[in-house]
C-alpha positions as CSV (number, residue, x, y, z in Angstrom):
1,M,0.1,-0.1,0.0
2,F,1.1,3.7,-0.5
3,L,1.3,5.2,2.9
4,S,2.4,8.4,4.5
5,T,3.6,11.6,3.0
6,Y,7.2,12.5,1.6
7,T,8.6,15.8,0.1
8,N,11.4,15.6,-2.6
9,K,13.1,17.9,-4.6
10,V,12.6,18.1,-8.5
11,D,15.7,18.6,-10.4
12,K,16.0,20.9,-13.3
13,K,15.4,18.1,-15.8
14,G,12.0,17.4,-14.1
15,R,13.4,14.3,-12.4
16,V,12.3,13.4,-8.9
17,S,12.9,10.5,-6.4
18,V,10.0,8.3,-5.8
19,P,9.9,7.2,-2.1
20,A,11.4,4.1,-1.4
21,P,8.4,2.7,0.3
22,F,6.2,3.6,-3.0
23,R,9.0,1.9,-5.0
24,A,8.8,-1.2,-3.0
25,T,5.0,-1.2,-3.4
26,V,5.3,-1.8,-7.2
27,S,8.5,-3.7,-7.3
28,S,6.7,-7.1,-7.9
29,Q,4.5,-5.7,-10.6
30,D,5.1,-6.2,-14.4
31,F,6.5,-2.6,-15.0
32,N,9.3,-1.3,-13.2
33,G,8.0,2.3,-12.7
34,I,4.6,3.9,-12.0
35,I,1.7,5.0,-13.9
36,A,0.8,8.8,-13.6
37,F,-2.1,10.7,-15.0
38,P,-3.8,14.2,-14.1
39,S,-6.0,14.1,-11.3
40,L,-9.9,14.4,-12.1
41,K,-10.6,16.3,-9.0
42,H,-7.5,18.2,-7.8
43,A,-4.6,20.3,-9.4
44,A,-2.6,17.0,-8.5
45,I,-1.2,13.8,-10.2
46,E,-2.7,10.7,-9.8
47,G,0.0,7.8,-9.2
48,A,-0.5,3.8,-9.0
49,G,1.0,0.8,-10.1
50,M,0.3,-1.1,-13.3
51,D,-1.8,-3.6,-11.3
52,Y,-4.3,-0.8,-10.4
53,I,-4.1,0.5,-13.9
54,S,-5.0,-3.0,-15.2
55,R,-8.0,-3.1,-12.8
56,L,-9.2,0.2,-13.8
57,T,-9.1,-0.9,-17.4
58,Q,-11.2,-3.9,-16.6
59,L,-13.9,-1.6,-14.8
60,I,-13.9,0.5,-18.1
61,D,-13.9,-2.7,-20.3
62,D,-17.2,-3.6,-18.3
63,L,-19.0,-0.6,-19.6
64,P,-21.3,-0.9,-22.4
65,P,-18.8,-0.4,-25.7
66,F,-19.2,2.9,-27.4
67,S,-21.1,4.4,-24.5
68,D,-20.4,7.9,-23.3
69,A,-19.4,6.6,-19.8
70,A,-16.7,4.1,-21.6
71,D,-15.6,7.0,-23.8
72,A,-15.3,9.4,-20.6
73,F,-13.3,6.9,-18.6
74,S,-11.2,5.8,-21.3
75,S,-9.8,9.3,-21.4
76,I,-8.2,8.7,-18.1
77,L,-6.1,5.9,-19.9
78,A,-5.3,8.1,-22.7
79,S,-3.7,10.7,-20.2
80,C,-1.6,8.1,-18.2
81,H,2.1,8.2,-18.5
82,Q,4.3,5.1,-17.8
83,L,7.3,6.7,-16.0
84,A,10.0,4.1,-15.5
85,F,12.5,4.3,-12.4
86,D,16.1,5.2,-13.2
87,P,18.9,3.5,-11.4
88,E,18.5,5.7,-8.5
89,G,14.8,5.3,-8.2
90,R,13.6,8.6,-9.8
91,I,11.2,9.3,-12.5
92,M,10.9,11.9,-15.1
93,L,7.8,14.0,-14.7
94,P,6.6,15.0,-18.2
95,D,5.8,18.7,-18.6
96,E,2.2,18.2,-18.9
97,L,1.9,16.7,-15.5
98,I,4.2,19.3,-13.9
99,S,1.8,22.0,-15.5
100,V,-1.3,20.3,-14.2
101,A,0.2,20.3,-10.5
102,G,1.9,23.8,-10.6
103,I,5.1,21.9,-9.7
104,S,8.2,23.9,-9.4
105,E,10.9,22.8,-7.0
106,H,9.5,20.4,-4.7
107,V,6.7,17.7,-4.7
108,C,4.8,15.7,-2.1
109,F,3.9,12.2,-2.6
110,V,0.7,11.7,-0.7
111,G,0.0,7.9,-0.1
112,R,-3.9,7.0,-0.5
113,G,-3.7,3.3,-0.1
114,Q,-4.0,1.5,-3.5
115,T,-3.0,4.6,-5.1
116,F,-1.1,8.2,-4.4
117,Q,-1.1,11.7,-5.6
118,I,1.8,14.1,-6.4
119,W,1.2,17.6,-5.3
120,E,2.9,20.9,-5.2
121,P,3.6,21.2,-1.2
122,A,1.8,24.3,-0.4
123,A,-1.3,23.3,-2.5
124,W,-1.3,19.9,-0.7
125,K,-1.2,21.9,2.7
126,I,-4.3,23.6,1.8
127,A,-6.0,20.5,0.4
128,E,-4.9,18.3,3.6
129,T,-6.4,20.9,6.0
130,E,-9.6,20.6,4.1
131,A,-9.8,17.0,3.8
132,R,-9.0,16.7,7.7
133,S,-11.9,19.0,8.6
134,L,-14.3,17.3,6.2
135,A,-12.9,14.0,7.7
136,R,-13.8,15.2,11.2
137,A,-17.2,16.4,10.2
138,Q,-18.1,13.3,8.5
139,R,-16.3,10.8,10.9
140,D,-19.4,8.7,11.8
141,R,-19.8,7.6,8.2
142,L,-16.5,5.4,8.4
143,H,-17.9,2.1,10.1
144,W,-15.6,-0.6,11.4
145,P,-17.3,-4.0,11.1
146,S,-17.7,-5.5,14.7
147,A,-17.3,-9.2,15.7
148,T,-21.1,-9.2,16.1
149,S,-22.0,-7.6,12.8
150,K,-24.0,-9.4,10.5
151,P,-23.5,-9.2,6.5
152,G,-25.5,-6.4,5.2
153,G,-26.3,-5.1,8.7
154,S,-26.1,-1.3,9.8
155,D,-24.2,-2.0,13.1
156,N,-22.6,1.2,14.3
157,Q,-19.8,0.1,16.6
158,G,-17.3,2.6,15.5
159,G,-18.0,5.1,18.1
160,G,-19.6,7.7,15.9
161,Q,-22.7,9.5,16.7
162,S,-25.8,8.1,15.4
């Protein structure tokens, strides 16, 4: 899983070192690198391993062929960049992705479980503050299954308010 947040420097050629734990997460996959594409929601870059992109492709393939939804979601695949690791564990960020995220000298790699994001650090701080505020306000929506929960039940044992 992609966990934690790391800030790394981007060199003048657009190369940045991918955090070692992130590289380890994708090390067993078919492609020795990451897949990156512009976020649909934020001024950031979405990142994942090839396994995640394969699952996403399957979901798109399950849509009715030639449908508007299939065309729309296929645009994600069209904007993907396969970014191979160099011997030092760096990737070269394409100008298109640098521009989308407003990146200059540093980036934040932000773990999101099965995926991660790459942000300009100041933009990430703002987004992180907003996300934490929303999470606090909606913390009762995240339910942990309890040992006594029945499948499909609505047992709220997570300590949130009902």
